[in-house]
N, CA, C and O atoms as a Tinker XYZ file with bonds, in Angstrom:
   528  protein
     1  N     -6.143000    0.324000  -38.210000    73     2
     2  CA    -5.161000   -0.245000  -36.608000    64     1     3
     3  C     -4.372000    0.445000  -36.067000    63     2     4     5
     4  O     -4.561000    0.852000  -34.920000    81     3
     5  N     -3.048000    0.805000  -36.939000    73     3     6
     6  CA    -1.940000    1.438000  -36.603000    64     5     7
     7  C     -1.718000    2.731000  -36.112000    63     6     8     9
     8  O     -0.724000    3.199000  -35.557000    81     7
     9  N     -3.276000    3.461000  -36.528000    73     7    10
    10  CA    -3.485000    4.670000  -35.480000    64     9    11
    11  C     -3.863000    4.992000  -34.144000    63    10    12    13
    12  O     -3.745000    6.029000  -33.492000    81    11
    13  N     -4.477000    3.559000  -33.807000    73    11    14
    14  CA    -4.795000    2.970000  -32.362000    64    13    15
    15  C     -3.877000    2.856000  -31.321000    63    14    16    17
    16  O     -3.770000    3.233000  -30.154000    81    15
    17  N     -2.981000    1.931000  -32.489000    73    15    18
    18  CA    -1.226000    1.322000  -31.799000    64    17    19
    19  C     -0.984000    2.420000  -31.370000    63    18    20    21
    20  O     -1.000000    2.608000  -30.154000    81    19
    21  N     -0.690000    3.454000  -32.274000    73    19    22
    22  CA     0.573000    4.663000  -32.144000    64    21    23
    23  C      0.119000    5.177000  -31.112000    63    22    24    25
    24  O      0.825000    5.605000  -30.198000    81    23
    25  N     -1.580000    5.202000  -31.146000    73    23    26
    26  CA    -2.435000    6.556000  -29.601000    64    25    27
    27  C     -1.776000    5.870000  -28.163000    63    26    28    29
    28  O     -1.198000    6.345000  -27.186000    81    27
    29  N     -2.250000    4.282000  -28.648000    73    27    30
    30  CA    -1.998000    3.951000  -27.365000    64    29    31
    31  C     -0.290000    3.678000  -26.274000    63    30    32    33
    32  O     -0.028000    3.303000  -25.132000    81    31
    33  N      0.589000    4.204000  -27.660000    73    31    34
    34  CA     2.208000    4.095000  -26.960000    64    33    35
    35  C      1.566000    5.080000  -26.999000    63    34    36    37
    36  O      0.378000    4.765000  -26.920000    81    35
    37  N      1.751000    6.596000  -27.116000    73    35    38
    38  CA     1.956000    7.936000  -27.197000    64    37    39
    39  C      0.805000    7.941000  -25.864000    63    38    40    41
    40  O      1.407000    8.366000  -24.878000    81    39
    41  N     -0.110000    7.731000  -25.645000    73    39    42
    42  CA    -0.337000    8.317000  -24.211000    64    41    43
    43  C      0.200000    7.145000  -22.981000    63    42    44    45
    44  O      0.013000    7.604000  -21.854000    81    43
    45  N      0.760000    5.878000  -22.977000    73    43    46
    46  CA     1.646000    5.341000  -21.968000    64    45    47
    47  C      2.554000    5.963000  -22.079000    63    46    48    49
    48  O      3.133000    5.928000  -20.994000    81    47
    49  N      3.229000    6.720000  -22.952000    73    47    50
    50  CA     4.878000    7.239000  -22.250000    64    49    51
    51  C      4.262000    8.430000  -21.649000    63    50    52    53
    52  O      4.444000    8.663000  -20.454000    81    51
    53  N      3.537000    9.212000  -22.396000    73    51    54
    54  CA     2.530000   10.284000  -21.882000    64    53    55
    55  C      2.035000   10.188000  -20.208000    63    54    56    57
    56  O      1.976000   11.302000  -19.689000    81    55
    57  N      1.756000    9.302000  -19.502000    73    55    58
    58  CA     1.774000    8.688000  -18.338000    64    57    59
    59  C      2.639000    8.580000  -17.731000    63    58    60    61
    60  O      2.796000    9.140000  -16.646000    81    59
    61  N      3.492000    7.768000  -18.318000    73    59    62
    62  CA     4.972000    7.483000  -17.604000    64    61    63
    63  C      5.652000    8.648000  -17.121000    63    62    64    65
    64  O      6.121000    8.733000  -15.986000    81    63
    65  N      5.712000    9.761000  -18.206000    73    63    66
    66  CA     6.898000   11.032000  -18.278000    64    65    67
    67  C      5.728000   11.742000  -17.104000    63    66    68    69
    68  O      6.228000   12.451000  -16.231000    81    67
    69  N      4.253000   11.555000  -17.092000    73    67    70
    70  CA     3.643000   12.345000  -16.315000    64    69    71
    71  C      4.218000   11.860000  -14.323000    63    70    72    73
    72  O      4.656000   12.605000  -13.447000    81    71
    73  N      4.085000   11.150000  -14.310000    73    71    74
    74  CA     4.027000   10.477000  -13.221000    64    73    75
    75  C      5.882000   10.140000  -12.509000    63    74    76    77
    76  O      6.209000    9.890000  -11.349000    81    75
    77  N      6.720000   10.268000  -13.712000    73    75    78
    78  CA     8.002000   10.867000  -13.251000    64    77    79
    79  C      8.115000   11.785000  -12.946000    63    78    80    81
    80  O      8.862000   11.877000  -11.973000    81    79
    81  N      7.617000   12.899000  -13.391000    73    79    82
    82  CA     7.726000   14.381000  -12.938000    64    81    83
    83  C      7.092000   14.899000  -11.747000    63    82    84    85
    84  O      7.472000   15.897000  -11.136000    81    83
    85  N      5.869000   13.994000  -11.378000    73    83    86
    86  CA     5.512000   14.431000  -10.654000    64    85    87
    87  C      6.037000   13.547000   -9.009000    63    86    88    89
    88  O      5.618000   13.740000   -7.868000    81    87
    89  N      6.868000   12.775000   -9.412000    73    87    90
    90  CA     7.635000   11.787000   -8.565000    64    89    91
    91  C      8.799000   13.029000   -7.992000    63    90    92    93
    92  O      8.650000   13.639000   -6.933000    81    91
    93  N      9.675000   13.181000   -8.714000    73    91    94
    94  CA    10.994000   14.395000   -8.908000    64    93    95
    95  C     10.457000   15.616000   -8.175000    63    94    96    97
    96  O     11.186000   16.156000   -7.344000    81    95
    97  N      9.025000   16.177000   -8.458000    73    95    98
    98  CA     8.262000   17.063000   -7.762000    64    97    99
    99  C      8.055000   17.062000   -6.090000    63    98   100   101
   100  O      8.224000   17.950000   -5.254000    81    99
   101  N      7.756000   16.113000   -6.015000    73    99   102
   102  CA     7.267000   15.779000   -4.600000    64   101   103
   103  C      8.785000   15.757000   -3.988000    63   102   104   105
   104  O      9.056000   16.536000   -3.074000    81   103
   105  N      9.943000   14.700000   -4.587000    73   103   106
   106  CA    11.262000   15.145000   -3.415000    64   105   107
   107  C     11.566000   16.260000   -3.114000    63   106   108   109
   108  O     11.968000   16.648000   -2.017000    81   107
   109  N     11.340000   17.066000   -4.390000    73   107   110
   110  CA    12.267000   18.173000   -4.610000    64   109   111
   111  C     11.589000   19.226000   -3.751000    63   110   112   113
   112  O     12.254000   19.989000   -3.051000    81   111
   113  N      9.836000   19.278000   -3.825000    73   111   114
   114  CA     9.357000   20.445000   -3.149000    64   113   115
   115  C      8.977000   20.192000   -1.411000    63   114   116   117
   116  O      9.323000   20.662000   -0.327000    81   115
   117  N      7.969000   19.056000   -1.988000    73   115   118
   118  CA     7.084000   18.647000   -0.550000    64   117   119
   119  C      7.599000   18.639000    1.063000    63   118   120   121
   120  O      7.011000   19.238000    1.963000    81   119
   121  N      9.558000   17.347000    1.333000    73   119   122
   122  CA     9.857000   16.716000    1.871000    64   121   123
   123  C     10.961000   18.026000    2.461000    63   122   124   125
   124  O     11.700000   17.874000    3.434000    81   123
   125  N     10.887000   19.112000    1.762000    73   123   126
   126  CA    12.309000   19.465000    2.469000    64   125   127
   127  C     11.758000   20.667000    4.157000    63   126   128   129
   128  O     12.410000   20.568000    5.196000    81   127
   129  N     10.874000   21.379000    4.077000    73   127   130
   130  CA    10.719000   21.706000    5.411000    64   129   131
   131  C      8.873000   21.179000    5.568000    63   130   132   133
   132  O      7.965000   21.996000    5.719000    81   131
   133  N      8.753000   20.276000    5.518000    73   131   134
   134  CA     6.922000   19.993000    6.017000    64   133   135
   135  C      7.027000   20.844000    7.597000    63   134   136   137
   136  O      8.004000   21.191000    8.261000    81   135
   137  N      5.978000   20.942000    7.755000    73   135   138
   138  CA     4.986000   21.408000    8.964000    64   137   139
   139  C      5.295000   20.726000    9.611000    63   138   140   141
   140  O      5.028000   19.679000    9.020000    81   139
   141  N      5.832000   20.402000   10.754000    73   139   142
   142  CA     6.597000   19.149000   12.075000    64   141   143
   143  C      5.363000   20.113000   13.405000    63   142   144   145
   144  O      5.241000   19.520000   14.477000    81   143
   145  N      4.801000   21.075000   13.300000    73   143   146
   146  CA     4.181000   21.455000   14.429000    64   145   147
   147  C      3.393000   20.776000   15.104000    63   146   148   149
   148  O      2.351000   20.547000   14.490000    81   147
   149  N      3.452000   20.221000   16.422000    73   147   150
   150  CA     2.391000   19.748000   17.008000    64   149   151
   151  C      3.008000   17.887000   16.921000    63   150   152   153
   152  O      2.430000   16.979000   17.518000    81   151
   153  N      3.657000   17.785000   16.467000    73   151   154
   154  CA     4.149000   16.232000   15.740000    64   153   155
   155  C      5.131000   15.758000   16.826000    63   154   156   157
   156  O      6.258000   16.122000   16.490000    81   155
   157  N      5.156000   15.024000   18.111000    73   155   158
   158  CA     6.114000   14.267000   18.686000    64   157   159
   159  C      6.490000   13.316000   18.182000    63   158   160   161
   160  O      5.717000   12.402000   17.896000    81   159
   161  N      8.360000   13.253000   17.827000    73   159   162
   162  CA     8.698000   12.211000   17.364000    64   161   163
   163  C     10.321000   12.054000   18.202000    63   162   164   165
   164  O     11.164000   12.944000   18.319000    81   163
   165  N     10.380000   10.931000   18.600000    73   163   166
   166  CA    11.225000   10.975000   19.106000    64   165   167
   167  C     12.316000   10.614000   18.537000    63   166   168   169
   168  O     12.308000    9.885000   17.545000    81   167
   169  N     13.859000   11.263000   19.312000    73   167   170
   170  CA    15.011000   11.015000   18.449000    64   169   171
   171  C     14.998000   11.610000   17.610000    63   170   172   173
   172  O     16.019000   11.281000   17.005000    81   171
   173  N     14.232000   12.772000   16.749000    73   171   174
   174  CA    14.700000   13.394000   15.290000    64   173   175
   175  C     14.194000   15.143000   16.103000    63   174   176   177
   176  O     13.351000   15.569000   16.892000    81   175
   177  N     15.338000   15.661000   15.284000    73   175   178
   178  CA    15.638000   17.519000   15.717000    64   177   179
   179  C     14.403000   17.899000   14.674000    63   178   180   181
   180  O     14.573000   17.555000   13.505000    81   179
   181  N     13.193000   18.575000   15.013000    73   179   182
   182  CA    12.623000   19.103000   13.980000    64   181   183
   183  C     12.780000   20.670000   13.289000    63   182   184   185
   184  O     11.980000   21.433000   12.747000    81   183
   185  N     14.306000   20.734000   13.617000    73   183   186
   186  CA    14.458000   22.575000   12.614000    64   185   187
   187  C     14.999000   21.859000   11.094000    63   186   188   189
   188  O     15.673000   20.902000   10.712000    81   187
   189  N     14.440000   22.680000   10.693000    73   187   190
   190  CA    14.876000   22.162000    8.716000    64   189   191
   191  C     16.160000   22.725000    8.616000    63   190   192   193
   192  O     16.544000   23.335000    9.613000    81   191
   193  N     17.186000   22.643000    7.299000    73   191   194
   194  CA    17.110000   21.434000    7.015000    64   193   195
   195  C     17.534000   19.945000    7.332000    63   194   196   197
   196  O     17.507000   18.906000    6.672000    81   195
   197  N     17.883000   20.223000    8.439000    73   195   198
   198  CA    18.775000   19.064000    9.278000    64   197   199
   199  C     17.540000   18.358000    9.931000    63   198   200   201
   200  O     17.749000   18.014000   11.094000    81   199
   201  N     16.609000   18.140000    9.560000    73   199   202
   202  CA    15.222000   17.687000   10.382000    64   201   203
   203  C     15.566000   15.702000   11.244000    63   202   204   205
   204  O     15.212000   15.093000   12.253000    81   203
   205  N     16.333000   15.478000   10.159000    73   203   206
   206  CA    16.331000   13.943000   10.448000    64   205   207
   207  C     18.240000   14.018000   11.308000    63   206   208   209
   208  O     18.790000   12.939000   11.527000    81   207
   209  N     18.559000   14.591000   11.466000    73   207   210
   210  CA    19.582000   14.327000   12.437000    64   209   211
   211  C     19.448000   13.718000   13.833000    63   210   212   213
   212  O     18.593000   14.093000   14.635000    81   211
   213  N     20.064000   13.057000   14.000000    73   211   214
   214  CA    19.625000   12.573000   15.926000    64   213   215
   215  C     20.196000   13.481000   16.692000    63   214   216   217
   216  O     21.068000   14.285000   16.364000    81   215
   217  N     19.527000   13.294000   18.054000    73   215   218
   218  CA    20.262000   13.990000   18.719000    64   217   219
   219  C     22.082000   12.984000   19.591000    63   218   220   221
   220  O     22.538000   11.857000   19.399000    81   219
   221  N     22.601000   14.265000   20.575000    73   219   222
   222  CA    23.928000   13.733000   20.897000    64   221   223
   223  C     23.859000   12.251000   21.282000    63   222   224   225
   224  O     22.724000   12.084000   21.728000    81   223
   225  N     24.389000   11.350000   21.312000    73   223   226
   226  CA    24.556000   10.311000   22.121000    64   225   227
   227  C     24.840000   10.618000   23.433000    63   226   228   229
   228  O     25.605000   11.575000   23.555000    81   227
   229  N     24.363000    9.968000   24.714000    73   227   230
   230  CA    24.689000    9.902000   25.528000    64   229   231
   231  C     24.083000   11.511000   26.267000    63   230   232   233
   232  O     24.614000   12.224000   27.118000    81   231
   233  N     23.206000   11.615000   25.765000    73   231   234
   234  CA    22.623000   13.163000   26.155000    64   233   235
   235  C     21.439000   12.834000   26.279000    63   234   236   237
   236  O     20.823000   12.394000   25.309000    81   235
   237  N     20.544000   13.051000   28.167000    73   235   238
   238  CA    19.906000   12.617000   28.854000    64   237   239
   239  C     19.430000   14.115000   29.070000    63   238   240   241
   240  O     20.227000   15.053000   29.035000    81   239
   241  N     18.486000   14.221000   29.227000    73   239   242
   242  CA    17.616000   15.389000   29.131000    64   241   243
   243  C     16.185000   15.376000   30.199000    63   242   244   245
   244  O     15.142000   14.862000   29.796000    81   243
   245  N     16.285000   15.998000   31.577000    73   243   246
   246  CA    14.627000   16.297000   32.336000    64   245   247
   247  C     13.964000   16.987000   31.698000    63   246   248   249
   248  O     14.532000   17.643000   30.825000    81   247
   249  N     12.989000   17.078000   31.812000    73   247   250
   250  CA    11.955000   17.654000   32.037000    64   249   251
   251  C     10.636000   17.854000   32.979000    63   250   252   253
   252  O      9.992000   16.949000   33.511000    81   251
   253  N     10.391000   19.255000   33.056000    73   251   254
   254  CA     9.548000   19.731000   33.893000    64   253   255
   255  C      8.220000   19.789000   34.434000    63   254   256   257
   256  O      8.184000   20.846000   35.064000    81   255
   257  N      7.443000   19.385000   34.496000    73   255   258
   258  CA     5.569000   19.177000   34.436000    64   257   259
   259  C      4.991000   19.420000   35.940000    63   258   260   261
   260  O      5.232000   18.741000   36.938000    81   259
   261  N      4.402000   20.238000   35.862000    73   259   262
   262  CA     3.098000   20.156000   37.234000    64   261   263
   263  C      1.921000   19.041000   36.720000    63   262   264   265
   264  O      1.821000   18.640000   35.560000    81   263
   265  N      1.084000   18.649000   37.816000    73   263   266
   266  CA    -0.166000   17.730000   37.540000    64   265   267
   267  C     -0.738000   17.316000   38.909000    63   266   268   269
   268  O     -0.149000   17.768000   39.891000    81   267
   269  N     -2.164000   16.250000   39.179000    73   267   270
   270  CA    -2.219000   16.282000   39.584000    64   269   271
   271  C     -2.378000   14.566000   40.080000    63   270   272   273
   272  O     -2.998000   13.860000   39.286000    81   271
   273  N     -2.010000   14.110000   40.951000    73   271   274
   274  CA    -1.878000   12.495000   40.789000    64   273   275
   275  C     -3.216000   11.876000   41.194000    63   274   276   277
   276  O     -3.999000   11.967000   42.140000    81   275
   277  N     -3.080000   10.934000   39.578000    73   275   278
   278  CA    -4.790000    9.938000   40.135000    64   277   279
   279  C     -5.090000    8.970000   40.547000    63   278   280   281
   280  O     -6.211000    8.619000   40.916000    81   279
   281  N     -3.652000    8.119000   40.539000    73   279   282
   282  CA    -3.619000    6.702000   40.758000    64   281   283
   283  C     -2.216000    6.372000   41.105000    63   282   284   285
   284  O     -1.241000    6.761000   40.462000    81   283
   285  N     -2.173000    5.522000   42.321000    73   283   286
   286  CA    -1.029000    5.258000   42.637000    64   285   287
   287  C     -0.778000    3.631000   42.889000    63   286   288   289
   288  O     -1.320000    2.988000   43.788000    81   287
   289  N      0.126000    3.120000   41.942000    73   287   290
   290  CA     0.012000    2.058000   41.635000    64   289   291
   291  C      2.267000    1.075000   42.932000    63   290   292   293
   292  O      3.351000    0.831000   42.402000    81   291
   293  N      1.945000    0.931000   44.178000    73   291   294
   294  CA     2.745000    1.022000   44.846000    64   293   295
   295  C      4.016000   -0.047000   44.619000    63   294   296   297
   296  O      5.220000    0.192000   44.704000    81   295
   297  N      3.158000   -1.646000   44.215000    73   295   298
   298  CA     3.906000   -2.274000   43.945000    64   297   299
   299  C      4.750000   -2.615000   42.590000    63   298   300   301
   300  O      5.792000   -3.245000   42.411000    81   299
   301  N      3.944000   -1.998000   41.800000    73   299   302
   302  CA     4.927000   -1.831000   40.378000    64   301   303
   303  C      5.765000   -0.497000   39.916000    63   302   304   305
   304  O      6.287000   -0.103000   38.873000    81   303
   305  N      5.598000    0.023000   41.376000    73   303   306
   306  CA     6.008000    1.721000   41.382000    64   305   307
   307  C      5.781000    2.532000   40.340000    63   306   308   309
   308  O      6.787000    3.020000   39.824000    81   307
   309  N      5.090000    2.717000   40.042000    73   307   310
   310  CA     4.030000    3.441000   38.621000    64   309   311
   311  C      2.907000    4.532000   39.725000    63   310   312   313
   312  O      2.096000    4.336000   40.631000    81   311
   313  N      3.572000    5.925000   38.847000    73   311   314
   314  CA     1.809000    6.724000   39.206000    64   313   315
   315  C      1.071000    7.212000   38.200000    63   314   316   317
   316  O      1.678000    7.495000   37.167000    81   315
   317  N     -0.211000    7.399000   38.249000    73   315   318
   318  CA    -0.868000    7.764000   37.005000    64   317   319
   319  C     -0.501000    9.531000   37.417000    63   318   320   321
   320  O     -0.414000    9.978000   38.561000    81   319
   321  N     -0.363000   10.163000   36.369000    73   319   322
   322  CA    -0.600000   11.806000   36.733000    64   321   323
   323  C     -1.349000   12.554000   35.238000    63   322   324   325
   324  O     -1.026000   12.298000   34.078000    81   323
   325  N     -2.265000   13.387000   35.632000    73   323   326
   326  CA    -3.084000   14.244000   34.867000    64   325   327
   327  C     -2.200000   15.542000   34.631000    63   326   328   329
   328  O     -2.458000   16.568000   35.260000    81   327
   329  N     -1.179000   15.490000   33.739000    73   327   330
   330  CA    -0.176000   16.826000   33.885000    64   329   331
   331  C     -0.953000   17.970000   32.774000    63   330   332   333
   332  O     -1.842000   17.621000   31.998000    81   331
   333  N     -0.511000   19.145000   32.861000    73   331   334
   334  CA    -0.274000   20.261000   32.126000    64   333   335
   335  C      0.189000   20.392000   30.772000    63   334   336   337
   336  O      0.933000   19.411000   30.774000    81   335
   337  N      0.317000   20.929000   29.481000    73   335   338
   338  CA     1.155000   20.920000   29.085000    64   337   339
   339  C      2.794000   21.196000   29.274000    63   338   340   341
   340  O      3.369000   22.207000   29.676000    81   339
   341  N      3.341000   19.868000   28.815000    73   339   342
   342  CA     5.188000   20.196000   28.974000    64   341   343
   343  C      5.901000   20.137000   27.511000    63   342   344   345
   344  O      6.144000   19.273000   26.668000    81   343
   345  N      6.170000   22.025000   27.734000    73   343   346
   346  CA     6.680000   22.527000   26.322000    64   345   347
   347  C      8.168000   22.283000   26.193000    63   346   348   349
   348  O      8.864000   22.773000   25.305000    81   347
   349  N      8.615000   21.446000   27.199000    73   347   350
   350  CA    10.158000   20.910000   26.360000    64   349   351
   351  C     10.078000   19.590000   25.355000    63   350   352   353
   352  O     11.001000   19.248000   24.617000    81   351
   353  N      8.845000   18.939000   25.463000    73   351   354
   354  CA     8.737000   18.136000   25.097000    64   353   355
   355  C      7.401000   18.340000   23.716000    63   354   356   357
   356  O      7.246000   17.556000   22.779000    81   355
   357  N      6.687000   19.458000   23.949000    73   355   358
   358  CA     5.652000   19.137000   23.151000    64   357   359
   359  C      4.266000   18.679000   22.948000    63   358   360   361
   360  O      3.501000   18.601000   21.987000    81   359
   361  N      4.217000   18.354000   24.445000    73   359   362
   362  CA     3.226000   17.744000   24.847000    64   361   363
   363  C      2.165000   18.551000   25.277000    63   362   364   365
   364  O      2.333000   19.649000   25.807000    81   363
   365  N      0.855000   17.929000   25.018000    73   363   366
   366  CA    -0.379000   18.885000   25.127000    64   365   367
   367  C     -0.801000   17.971000   26.967000    63   366   368   369
   368  O     -0.181000   17.001000   27.404000    81   367
   369  N     -1.654000   18.486000   27.480000    73   367   370
   370  CA    -1.965000   17.987000   28.134000    64   369   371
   371  C     -2.599000   16.885000   28.501000    63   370   372   373
   372  O     -3.419000   16.642000   27.615000    81   371
   373  N     -2.658000   16.003000   29.431000    73   371   374
   374  CA    -2.639000   14.640000   29.465000    64   373   375
   375  C     -2.802000   13.972000   30.618000    63   374   376   377
   376  O     -2.472000   14.359000   31.739000    81   375
   377  N     -3.442000   12.716000   30.247000    73   375   378
   378  CA    -3.255000   11.697000   31.232000    64   377   379
   379  C     -2.281000   10.632000   31.094000    63   378   380   381
   380  O     -2.215000   10.087000   29.992000    81   379
   381  N     -1.478000   10.225000   32.068000    73   379   382
   382  CA     0.125000    9.361000   31.509000    64   381   383
   383  C      0.704000    8.730000   32.867000    63   382   384   385
   384  O      0.943000    9.365000   33.894000    81   383
   385  N      0.874000    7.399000   32.673000    73   383   386
   386  CA     1.625000    6.775000   33.497000    64   385   387
   387  C      3.151000    6.595000   33.548000    63   386   388   389
   388  O      3.943000    6.092000   32.751000    81   387
   389  N      3.325000    7.279000   34.970000    73   387   390
   390  CA     5.007000    7.240000   35.098000    64   389   391
   391  C      5.696000    6.438000   35.855000    63   390   392   393
   392  O      5.013000    6.129000   36.831000    81   391
   393  N      6.957000    5.843000   35.873000    73   391   394
   394  CA     7.700000    5.144000   36.821000    64   393   395
   395  C      8.140000    5.848000   37.563000    63   394   396   397
   396  O      8.360000    6.990000   37.160000    81   395
   397  N      8.544000    5.436000   39.273000    73   395   398
   398  CA     9.384000    6.309000   39.321000    64   397   399
   399  C     10.941000    5.919000   40.054000    63   398   400   401
   400  O     10.910000    4.866000   40.692000    81   399
   401  N     11.757000    6.358000   40.042000    73   399   402
   402  CA    13.340000    6.122000   40.059000    64   401   403
   403  C     13.109000    5.362000   41.572000    63   402   404   405
   404  O     13.179000    4.156000   41.809000    81   403
   405  N     12.842000    6.358000   42.409000    73   403   406
   406  CA    12.590000    5.860000   43.684000    64   405   407
   407  C     11.698000    5.402000   44.137000    63   406   408   409
   408  O     10.798000    6.232000   44.010000    81   407
   409  N     11.108000    4.009000   44.928000    73   407   410
   410  CA     9.950000    3.662000   45.577000    64   409   411
   411  C      9.345000    4.581000   47.016000    63   410   412   413
   412  O      8.358000    4.521000   47.749000    81   411
   413  N     10.604000    5.443000   46.897000    73   411   414
   414  CA     9.892000    6.335000   48.604000    64   413   415
   415  C      9.337000    7.363000   48.210000    63   414   416   417
   416  O      8.627000    7.984000   49.001000    81   415
   417  N      9.517000    7.827000   46.848000    73   415   418
   418  CA     8.677000    8.607000   46.436000    64   417   419
   419  C      7.302000    8.495000   46.266000    63   418   420   421
   420  O      6.725000    9.524000   45.915000    81   419
   421  N      6.753000    7.664000   46.401000    73   419   422
   422  CA     5.628000    7.216000   46.970000    64   421   423
   423  C      4.807000    7.799000   47.872000    63   422   424   425
   424  O      3.837000    8.546000   47.751000    81   423
   425  N      5.378000    7.316000   48.817000    73   423   426
   426  CA     5.305000    7.985000   50.252000    64   425   427
   427  C      4.336000    9.199000   50.041000    63   426   428   429
   428  O      3.194000    9.369000   50.469000    81   427
   429  N      5.144000   10.008000   49.238000    73   427   430
   430  CA     4.869000   11.920000   49.280000    64   429   431
   431  C      3.573000   12.215000   48.509000    63   430   432   433
   432  O      2.957000   13.279000   48.566000    81   431
   433  N      3.167000   10.913000   47.628000    73   431   434
   434  CA     1.755000   10.929000   46.734000    64   433   435
   435  C      0.286000   10.619000   47.346000    63   434   436   437
   436  O      0.011000    9.649000   48.052000    81   435
   437  N     -0.274000   11.267000   47.084000    73   435   438
   438  CA    -1.585000   10.739000   47.612000    64   437   439
   439  C     -2.621000   11.168000   46.021000    63   438   440   441
   440  O     -2.145000   12.098000   45.371000    81   439
   441  N     -3.616000   10.681000   45.594000    73   439   442
   442  CA    -4.315000   10.383000   44.985000    64   441   443
   443  C     -5.092000   12.111000   45.290000    63   442   444   445
   444  O     -5.686000   12.444000   46.316000    81   443
   445  N     -4.911000   12.735000   44.397000    73   443   446
   446  CA    -5.890000   14.091000   44.003000    64   445   447
   447  C     -4.541000   15.154000   44.180000    63   446   448   449
   448  O     -4.715000   16.229000   43.606000    81   447
   449  N     -3.273000   15.010000   44.867000    73   447   450
   450  CA    -2.733000   16.043000   45.382000    64   449   451
   451  C     -1.906000   16.251000   44.168000    63   450   452   453
   452  O     -1.590000   15.306000   43.445000    81   451
   453  N     -1.511000   17.620000   43.908000    73   451   454
   454  CA    -0.766000   19.124000   43.114000    64   453   455
   455  C      0.254000   18.679000   43.263000    63   454   456   457
   456  O      0.752000   18.775000   44.384000    81   455
   457  N      1.039000   17.961000   42.122000    73   455   458
   458  CA     2.399000   18.198000   42.132000    64   457   459
   459  C      3.280000   18.933000   40.770000    63   458   460   461
   460  O      2.806000   19.117000   39.649000    81   459
   461  N      4.609000   19.265000   41.203000    73   459   462
   462  CA     6.045000   19.607000   40.432000    64   461   463
   463  C      6.832000   18.204000   40.495000    63   462   464   465
   464  O      7.435000   17.704000   41.444000    81   463
   465  N      6.650000   17.762000   39.286000    73   463   466
   466  CA     7.911000   16.692000   39.314000    64   465   467
   467  C      8.533000   16.924000   38.284000    63   466   468   469
   468  O      7.883000   17.362000   37.335000    81   467
   469  N     10.245000   16.672000   38.097000    73   467   470
   470  CA    11.205000   16.335000   37.037000    64   469   471
   471  C     11.568000   14.836000   36.301000    63   470   472   473
   472  O     12.284000   14.019000   36.879000    81   471
   473  N     10.999000   14.587000   34.994000    73   471   474
   474  CA    11.154000   13.340000   34.695000    64   473   475
   475  C     12.087000   12.998000   33.529000    63   474   476   477
   476  O     12.610000   13.979000   33.001000    81   475
   477  N     12.447000   11.610000   32.946000    73   475   478
   478  CA    13.188000   11.906000   32.379000    64   477   479
   479  C     12.660000   10.635000   31.146000    63   478   480   481
   480  O     11.601000   10.138000   31.531000    81   479
   481  N     13.209000    9.939000   29.616000    73   479   482
   482  CA    12.697000    8.957000   29.026000    64   481   483
   483  C     13.755000    7.907000   29.515000    63   482   484   485
   484  O     14.877000    8.254000   29.882000    81   483
   485  N     13.447000    6.955000   29.503000    73   483   486
   486  CA    14.171000    5.540000   29.899000    64   485   487
   487  C     13.878000    5.042000   29.442000    63   486   488   489
   488  O     12.855000    4.555000   29.924000    81   487
   489  N     14.276000    4.447000   27.957000    73   487   490
   490  CA    13.711000    3.489000   27.290000    64   489   491
   491  C     12.645000    3.683000   26.151000    63   490   492   493
   492  O     12.462000    4.446000   25.203000    81   491
   493  N     12.008000    2.550000   26.760000    73   491   494
   494  CA    10.560000    3.365000   26.145000    64   493   495
   495  C      9.253000    3.977000   27.683000    63   494   496   497
   496  O      8.023000    3.984000   27.632000    81   495
   497  N      9.961000    4.308000   28.599000    73   495   498
   498  CA     8.770000    4.774000   29.652000    64   497   499
   499  C      9.317000    5.793000   30.424000    63   498   500   501
   500  O     10.394000    6.145000   29.944000    81   499
   501  N      8.996000    6.437000   31.472000    73   499   502
   502  CA     9.104000    7.531000   31.340000    64   501   503
   503  C      8.769000    7.868000   33.242000    63   502   504   505
   504  O      7.825000    8.097000   33.998000    81   503
   505  N     10.726000    7.644000   33.275000    73   503   506
   506  CA    10.946000    7.914000   34.736000    64   505   507
   507  C     10.739000    9.123000   35.559000    63   506   508   509
   508  O     11.261000   10.179000   35.202000    81   507
   509  N      9.858000    9.046000   36.876000    73   507   510
   510  CA    10.103000   10.709000   37.808000    64   509   511
   511  C     11.511000   10.489000   38.259000    63   510   512   513
   512  O     12.137000    9.448000   38.456000    81   511
   513  N     11.856000   11.807000   38.374000    73   511   514
   514  CA    13.041000   11.576000   39.165000    64   513   515
   515  C     13.429000   11.952000   40.425000    63   514   516   517
   516  O     14.155000   11.479000   41.299000    81   515
   517  N     12.223000   13.692000   40.174000    73   515   518
   518  CA    12.118000   14.216000   41.803000    64   517   519
   519  C     10.857000   14.409000   41.654000    63   518   520   521
   520  O     10.249000   14.233000   40.599000    81   519
   521  N     10.297000   14.850000   42.882000    73   519   522
   522  CA     8.928000   15.861000   42.961000    64   521   523
   523  C      8.809000   16.948000   43.727000    63   522   524   525
   524  O      9.857000   17.325000   44.252000    81   523
   525  N      7.597000   17.715000   43.998000    73   523   526
   526  CA     7.694000   19.174000   44.877000    64   525   527
   527  C      6.122000   18.548000   45.508000    63   526   528
   528  O      5.490000   19.196000   46.342000    81   527
């Protein structure tokens, strides 16, 4: 009976030590410079080792894109655009809704029209500032 008890205690201690070792190894190795290519994570600087450093406050950057107008909603001031990849945002080509800063911009748009536009993030919305 003593041998079984001692064996059980030894096994429990071995398993606990292995778990602690694995956890410490993960902290040191896998989180230092994870490959974050292709991931869009707002407010994060993906350059290692300071990948969790936030961008400077009050700095609003704008981005340029090209696309095709798919839908216009004049009442809400929204336009749906199927845009090409946006390098500055690390975005693939996709179809998405944008709010327009000035509803007068909607008069320049028609379904199917190819446009170049400048946009910025404002809160949880992407807003078109200008277009060609």
